[in-house]
Structures are given as structure tokens and as C-alpha cells.
C-alpha positions in Angstrom: -69.0 60.3 1.8 -67.8 62.2 5.2 -65.4 65.1 5.5 -63.1 63.0 7.3 -63.4 60.0 4.7 -62.7 62.7 1.8 -60.0 64.3 3.7 -58.0 60.9 4.1 -58.4 60.2 0.9 -57.1 62.7 -0.6 -53.9 62.9 1.6 -53.3 59.5 1.0 -54.0 59.7 -3.2 -51.3 62.4 -3.0 -48.6 60.5 -1.3 -49.4 57.4 -3.7 -48.9 59.2 -6.8 -45.6 60.8 -5.2 -44.6 57.7 -4.5 -45.7 55.9 -7.7 -44.1 58.2 -9.9 -40.6 58.5 -7.6 -40.7 54.6 -8.1 -41.5 54.5 -11.8 -38.8 57.2 -12.8 -36.1 55.6 -10.8 -36.8 51.9 -12.3 -37.6 53.2 -15.6 -34.7 55.2 -15.6 -32.1 53.1 -13.9 -33.3 50.6 -16.8 -32.9 53.0 -19.5 -29.3 53.7 -18.5 -28.3 50.0 -18.1 -29.7 49.3 -21.7 -29.2 52.6 -23.5 -26.4 51.2 -26.0 -28.9 48.7 -27.1 -31.7 50.7 -27.2 -32.3 51.5 -31.1 -31.8 55.3 -32.3 -35.2 55.9 -33.7 -37.0 58.1 -31.3 -40.1 56.3 -31.5 -38.9 52.9 -30.5 -37.2 54.9 -27.6 -40.7 56.3 -26.5 -42.2 52.7 -27.1 -39.5 51.1 -24.9 -40.2 53.7 -22.4 -44.1 52.9 -22.3 -43.8 49.2 -22.3 -41.0 49.4 -19.4 -43.0 51.8 -17.4 -46.0 49.6 -17.9 -43.8 46.4 -16.8 -42.7 48.4 -13.9 -46.0 49.5 -12.9 -46.9 45.9 -11.6 -43.9 45.7 -9.3 -44.5 49.6 -8.2 -48.1 50.0 -7.6 -48.5 47.4 -4.7 -45.2 48.8 -3.0 -46.6 52.3 -3.6 -49.6 51.8 -1.9 -48.2 50.8 1.3 -45.3 53.2 0.9 -47.6 55.8 0.7 -49.8 54.5 3.9 -46.6 54.4 5.7 -46.3 58.5 4.7 -49.7 59.6 5.6 -49.8 57.9 8.7 -46.5 59.6 9.9 -47.9 62.8 8.9 -51.1 62.2 10.6 -49.2 60.9 13.8 -46.7 64.3 13.4 -49.0 66.7 12.9 -51.2 65.2 16.1 -54.0 64.6 13.2 -55.0 61.1 14.8 -55.5 62.8 18.4 -58.1 65.4 16.2 -59.5 62.3 14.4 -60.6 60.4 17.6 -61.5 63.8 19.3 -64.2 63.8 16.6 -65.1 60.4 17.5 -63.6 58.6 14.5 -63.0 54.9 14.9 -60.1 53.3 13.7 -62.5 51.3 11.2 -63.6 54.7 10.0 -59.8 55.6 9.2 -58.6 52.6 7.8 -61.8 51.8 5.4 -61.5 54.5 2.6 -57.5 53.3 2.6 -58.8 49.4 2.1 -61.2 50.5 -0.3 -58.8 52.9 -2.5 -56.3 49.9 -2.5 -58.7 47.2 -3.1 -59.6 49.9 -6.1 -56.1 50.3 -7.0 -55.5 46.6 -7.2 -58.4 45.8 -9.1 -57.5 48.4 -11.8 -53.9 47.0 -12.1 -55.7 43.5 -12.8 -57.9 45.1 -15.3 -54.8 46.3 -17.3 -53.5 42.7 -17.5 -56.5 41.5 -19.1 -55.0 43.9 -22.1 -52.2 43.6 -24.5 -50.2 45.8 -22.0 -49.6 42.4 -20.1 -47.0 41.3 -22.8 -44.9 44.7 -22.4 -41.8 42.9 -20.9 -41.9 40.7 -24.2 -42.1 44.2 -26.4 -39.5 45.9 -24.4 -37.1 42.7 -25.1 -38.0 42.9 -28.6 -36.9 46.5 -29.1 -34.0 45.7 -27.5 -32.8 42.6 -29.7 -33.9 44.7 -32.9 -37.0 42.3 -33.2 -40.2 44.4 -32.7 -41.0 44.8 -36.5 -40.4 40.7 -37.1 -41.7 38.3 -34.8 -41.5 35.0 -36.6 -41.2 31.8 -35.3 -40.3 28.9 -37.2 -40.1 24.6 -37.1 -42.8 24.5 -34.4 -44.3 20.9 -33.7 -47.1 20.2 -31.3 -49.6 18.0 -30.2 -53.5 18.7 -30.6 -56.3 15.9 -29.5 -55.5 13.2 -31.9 -53.4 15.7 -34.2 -49.6 16.7 -34.1 -49.5 19.6 -36.1 -45.9 21.0 -37.8 -45.4 24.6 -38.6 -42.9 25.8 -40.9 -43.2 29.2 -39.4 -45.7 30.9 -37.6 -46.2 34.5 -37.5 -48.2 35.5 -34.6 -49.0 39.4 -35.2 -50.1 38.3 -38.7 -52.3 35.6 -37.3 -50.9 33.0 -40.1 -48.6 30.2 -40.5 -46.7 28.7 -43.6 -45.6 24.9 -44.5 -48.3 23.1 -42.3 -48.2 19.3 -42.1 -50.8 17.5 -39.6 -50.8 14.4 -39.0 -53.8 12.3 -37.6 -52.9 9.3 -35.5 -55.1 6.7 -34.1 -53.7 3.9 -31.9 -50.1 5.2 -32.7 -50.4 4.7 -36.2 -50.6 7.8 -38.6 -54.0 7.4 -40.6 -54.4 10.9 -42.2 -52.1 13.4 -43.3 -53.1 17.2 -43.9 -50.4 19.4 -46.1 -50.7 23.2 -47.1 -48.7 26.1 -47.3 -50.8 28.7 -45.8 -53.0 29.1 -42.8 -54.7 31.8 -41.3 -56.1 32.2 -37.9 -60.0 33.7 -37.9 -63.0 33.4 -35.9 -61.2 31.5 -33.3 -59.9 28.8 -35.3 -57.4 27.9 -37.9 -58.2 27.9 -41.6 -56.0 26.1 -43.7 -56.4 27.0 -47.2 -55.5 24.7 -50.3 -55.2 21.5 -48.3 -54.0 18.1 -49.5 -55.9 15.4 -47.3 -53.9 12.1 -47.8 -55.6 9.5 -45.8 -54.4 5.7 -45.3 -56.8 2.7 -44.8 -57.0 1.7 -41.4 -56.5 -2.1 -42.1 -53.8 -2.7 -44.6 -54.4 -6.3 -46.3 -51.3 -7.4 -48.1 -53.0 -9.7 -50.2 -55.7 -7.0 -51.3 -53.6 -4.9 -53.9 -56.4 -2.6 -54.3 -56.1 -1.3 -51.5 -54.5 2.8 -51.9 -54.0 5.8 -50.3 -57.1 8.1 -50.6 -56.0 11.7 -52.0 -58.4 14.7 -51.9 -58.4 18.7 -52.0 -60.4 21.0 -49.9 -60.5 24.9 -50.3 -60.9 25.5 -46.8 -60.4 23.1 -43.8 -60.2 24.2 -40.2 -58.7 23.0 -37.4 -57.2 23.9 -34.0 -60.0 25.7 -32.6 -59.4 28.1 -29.9 -55.3 28.0 -30.1 -54.5 31.5 -30.6 -51.4 32.7 -32.3 -50.1 34.4 -29.3 -50.7 31.5 -26.8 -49.4 29.2 -29.5 -46.2 31.6 -29.6 -45.9 31.9 -25.6 -46.5 27.9 -25.2 -44.0 27.2 -27.5 -41.2 29.6 -26.4 -41.8 28.5 -22.6 -42.1 32.5 -22.0 -44.0 34.0 -18.5 -45.7 36.6 -20.4 -50.0 36.1 -20.8 -52.5 38.4 -20.6 -55.4 36.8 -17.8 -57.8 36.2 -20.8 -55.2 34.4 -22.8 -53.8 32.8 -19.8 -57.1 30.9 -18.8 -57.5 30.2 -22.6 -54.3 28.5 -22.5 -55.1 26.7 -19.3 -58.4 25.3 -20.5 -56.9 24.2 -24.1 -53.8 22.5 -22.7 -55.6 20.7 -20.0 -57.9 19.4 -22.8 -54.7 18.0 -24.4 -53.2 16.6 -21.1 -50.6 19.1 -20.9 -48.9 20.4 -17.9 -50.6 23.9 -17.1 -48.3 24.3 -13.6 -46.4 27.5 -15.2 -49.3 29.3 -16.8 -51.4 28.5 -13.5 -48.6 30.2 -11.4 -48.7 33.3 -13.9 -52.6 33.9 -13.6 -52.2 33.5 -9.8 -49.3 35.9 -9.7 -51.3 38.5 -11.7 -54.7 38.0 -9.9 -54.3 37.1 -6.4 -50.9 37.8 -5.0 -50.9 41.4 -5.6 -53.1 41.3 -2.8 -50.3 40.6 -0.5 -50.4 44.7 0.7 -53.8 44.4 2.2 -52.6 42.7 5.5 -49.4 44.8 5.1 -52.0 47.9 5.4 -53.5 46.4 8.6 -50.4 45.4 10.1 -48.6 49.0 9.6 -51.6 50.5 10.9 -52.1 48.4 13.7 -48.5 49.1 14.9 -48.7 53.1 14.7 -49.4 55.5 17.4 -52.1 58.1 18.2 -49.2 60.8 19.1 -45.9 61.2 18.5 -44.7 61.8 22.4 -44.0 58.5 22.9 -43.4 56.8 19.5 -40.4 56.3 17.4 -41.0 57.5 14.3 -37.7 56.3 12.7 -38.0 52.6 13.7 -41.6 52.5 12.9 -40.7 53.8 9.0 -37.7 51.8 8.8 -39.4 48.5 9.8 -42.7 49.5 7.4 -40.5 49.8 4.7 -38.0 47.1 5.3 -41.0 44.6 6.1 -43.1 45.4 2.9 -39.9 44.9 0.9 -39.3 41.1 2.6 -42.7 40.2 1.9 -43.0 41.2 -1.7 -39.4 39.7 -2.1 -40.4 36.5 -0.6 -43.9 36.2 -2.9 -41.6 37.4 -6.0 -39.1 34.4 -4.9 -42.1 32.0 -5.1 -43.5 33.3 -8.0 -40.1 32.8 -9.8 -39.8 29.1 -8.4 -43.7 28.1 -9.2 -43.2 29.7 -12.8 -40.4 26.7 -13.5 -43.4 24.6 -13.9 -42.0 21.7 -11.8 -44.0 22.7 -8.4 -47.5 23.0 -8.0 -48.5 26.5 -8.0 -51.2 26.0 -5.5 -49.0 24.5 -2.9 -45.9 27.0 -3.6 -47.6 30.1 -4.0 -51.7 29.9 -3.0 -50.7 28.2 0.4 -48.2 30.5 1.9 -50.8 33.2 1.1 -53.0 32.1 2.9 -50.7 31.8 5.5 -49.7 35.2 5.1 -53.4 36.3 5.7 -53.6 34.1 8.9 -51.0 35.4 10.5 -51.4 39.1 9.7 -55.0 39.1 11.1 -53.5 37.2 14.2 -50.9 39.7 14.8 -53.3 42.7 13.8 -55.8 41.3 16.5 -52.9 40.8 19.3 -51.7 44.2 18.8 -55.3 45.9 18.3 -56.5 43.9 21.9 -53.3 44.7 23.6 
């Protein structure tokens, strides 16, 4: 790594850390003041609330901080005539920008990695603390379809990975041919184990004249079903939430597709976590293209204002598209990915036009 690269990265990372901490403190502080009356008196829960809110805010603040820090770094370079010095040393535009591209991409990948962990459910945990539900996570009267089965859970406890009051109905040609009844079920080894199950099987073809036909009743100590249907996925799908870790979102898409259930909403969440954060990379290019080598004939105020305002407009546009696509009524590939592709193309067109001019 050259001395120039180290210098640029050092300046940029210092500005990035300052901007990120400032945005985090602002967003978390405003939220804490707004919800202060609803937060429990427990110091532990208050600390957890701040931590969960901090990570949730990070998903919003980190992409913005990447661009804002670059704007600040460019302003410092221009104001101190450091750009002129870089060019005098023979540094090209590519050599100046590549370190920023590398560190920005690394930061976004780090953010994506964090969203593969339970921290992806930070907003849900924060909401539970506000609603005094942090220690109670129980869902009742859940009814869902799984392959040829219709499953009813009287009570689901996602955190404990168990359910109570289970009724499973096997349907063939719109006719119930088998019923499984049990009081308890546990999720282990990526499947649900039903304990002390009572299985009632009805003859497929009932002959009214044959009085010997009867229901077949048997008992099983352990019976497994719902392979891969994790309690957290089950909870989120049932509640219609927009909180999924990347791993759980992929698992939910695979599972729900096999059931013929619409996955538009979950795909939108997945695209928003993995792809949309990279909208900042074209922004970095555009900001760099419209920066000047020196401050003599450069309107610094206009540059900073347009850069910050443009960043917020683009971020707000993709945030709005995500909210529209997360309703589940629009294809996320059209409402999210297509505008994202257009944004990349348009950005590179403007970048090349400005550089070549």
C-alpha cells in the first residue's frame, strides 16, 4: 500500500467515524427522547433499547456516512490544495478514488454480514421493549398450510422453539384423510418433533354398505413434520413483519415457494439488505466527478449542498421503493432492482460525460 493510499484512507476513515457517530447519536437520541415515557424503568432494558436502536439506525446511517465522509474529505483536500499536490506527484484520478471504493465496499459488506445475525431483528426487539413484551413472545391461534397439510398451533413460543395445542390435517382431493393431534411440539434439528401424537386416519373410499369400515387410531411417541420451518420464520410470516435476517429470509423464500405462497415481500426485504445499500457507490463517483482540483474557481457551498441534498434524495427514493415493494403487491424485481439498474447506468453516463468534458 502506497503512502498516498494510506494518507487518503486515514483522512477518509477519520471523517467517516465522526459522521457515523454523529448520525447515530442524533437518530438514537431523538428516538429515545420521543419514547422516553414508554421505555421501562429497568436500566438493563434501557441499555438494550439503546443498543437495539443503535444497530437499527446503523442500517440507515452507515450508507449515508460513507457518502457524507467522502464529501467532507474532498472539501478538505480542495480547500488545502492537496488535490493539486496529488496531481503534482503523478497520482491519477483512479489511484485517488480506488482506496475509497475499496473501503466503502468493505463497510457495506460488513453491514450485510451483520444482517445475517440476530441483530437483524433489532427493530422487533426494540418494539417489544416499548410494548413491555420483551420477555413474553407468544403467538396464539396460528393456522397455516404446509404441503398437503394444514397446521394449527394454539400457542407458539418462537424464542423457546416450541408450540402447544397442535392439530395437523392431511388433505387429499379436498378431503381430510388424516388428523394428528398433540399437546406439545419442539423444534430441533431443523424440524418439528410432535410429542405423544394421536393419529386418526380415515379410509380413503368410504362404502356406506360396509359397516366394518372404521377410523384407524394409533399413537406415536415422536413424530416429525414441517422440516425447515423455523419458529422465527413462522412467527414473522404469520405476523407479516418486515424483519428477517438474510439467512432466515432465504430459508423462508425456499420454503414458501415450495408451498406456492407469494414471496414478493420477503424478496423485497432480501434485495433491500443485500443490493440496495450499494446505491452509494455511484454517488461516490458522481461526487468525485463534480469536485474541482483547486478552490480558486470552485463554489464550495454549492458543491456541499448539492452533494448532501442529492444523497438524501436518492436514499429517500430507494427507501420509498422498498416500502412500496414490502407491501407484497408489487414485484420487487421491477419496483426495486430495475430502478437500481437504471440508477447505476445513469450515474455512469453522467460520470463519463463530466470526466471527458
